[in-house]
N, C-alpha and C positions, 0 to 999 in steps of 0.2 A: 646342672639343674633344668630340668626342661619349661619352656616357660609355658605356662595354661591361656587357653585362649578363650575368650568370652564365653564359645558355646560350656566348656569342660567348667568352667566360673559359679556358672550361673545353675545347673548338675551337681554341681557339689552343692553350691548356696540354695539348692531344692532338697539335696538329698538331707542334709545338715540337720534341717526344719520338720525329718521326722522322727516319732518313738526310738530309740537303742533298738527297739525288737523289732521295729518294725526294717529300721535300716538290713539288722544282723538277717533277717529274714529274704533282702534284697540282695544280699553279699554273699548270701548262700545259696539263693535261687542261680543268680547272676554266674556263683563258681563251679554249679553242678550241671549249669549247662553250658557252658565255653568251654572249660578241661576235664576234659577224659581219663585224667587221672583223680580226679575227682569221685564221679561218677562211677569207675573202675575200683573202686576203692586201694588202689596199688599205695605200696611203701613211699611216700614221699620224700623226696632230695630234702639234705640238712640242708636249714637255710633259706627253704620254699614262702618262708612268711615275707622273709624279702623285697622277692621277686612279686610273689603278690599286691606288697604297697605299691610296688615300682609299677605294675600293669594295670592297679585300678586306682588311681591319685585321687579322684572321686569321693574314695570313702578314708572312713579313719582307720588308720593302721590300728588303733586298740581295736577296735570292733573287729577287722581283718583276721586278727591276731584271735578274738574272742572263736568268729565260724568258723578256722584251724582247728582250735581247741577243741571245736564241740566235734568236730567230722572225726578229728584223733583218736576218744574216747568210745568211739562208734562200735560194736562188737566186730562189724565187719573190719573194718579197717583194723582192728588187732588181730583178728586172723591173718586177716595178709601179714601183717607183719612178723606174728608167733610161724607162718612158714620159711621164714626170713625171703633171702634172696636181695634182686637188686633194689633199689631206690629209683625213680622217676622224678624228672622236672616239671615243669607247665608246659612242656612240650614234649611232654611222653616218651622224653627219651634220659638213657643208663646214664645216672650224678651218684656213683655209690653204690655201695651196700648195707642189707639191716649186718648189723652188729652178733655175733652170738648174743652178747649178755643183752642186746635189747628183743632179740627171739624170745632168750629166755625169761625176760621179764615181761613180754606178752601172752608167752604160756602161762605163768601163774594166775592172769587178770582171770574170774570170775565168770566171765561169759566168753572167755574161752575157754576154760575148763568145762562149763558147761555147753557146749558145742560138741567138745569130743566127748565127751558123754553121750550125749545123743548118737552120734558118728558111730559108736562103740555100740548103742543099745540096734540104731539097726544094721548095723552092718552084722551084728549076734540074731536077729531075728530072718534075718533073708539069709544067713547060710541054714538056717532051721526050719525054713521053708516057711516064715511064715509073715505075712502079708506087715508089709513095715509100719509103726506105731506112729504118725501125721502127729506132731507138736506145734503148734505156734509156733513162727517165729517173730520173737521181739523187735529186733530191727526196723520189720517195717512199720512202723507207729513212729519211727524216728526217722524216715523217707524223708527230704523236705517238701512241701509244695513241689508241685512240676518235676521233681527231679526223674529223670529216667530208673529205673532201676537193671542192673545187670545181673548175669548169672554169673556164680561163683565167690 
């Protein structure tokens, strides 16, 4: 167990006086700003919730879990899972693989199905020599305030 510093205790106390919504937003901003694996929506390593809780002791683990759950429900993350491949830890290092079952489940999600349909329409339009149809991307509205977006 780590010994808590006076500054750490003060920060934890100050954070806990905020509303749960503000705390959740603060945690999300911090995570997206600090960890590239979140910014790029790469498949996350199994057990990353425990790594986050250990790395962010000033925050309530239940709220960290909420931020993580919100991240994992986003269409961009689900599309990354549907592609399969490697999983990554907080330091962006390979730690496991997306199982075929997890990949299949992600591919069945309505947001992924919609993205695949849109992609197929664009390819069909491109092959026919037409201008691609621009459709608004729903995940833009989901990007947390202050988080950078990455292509992909």
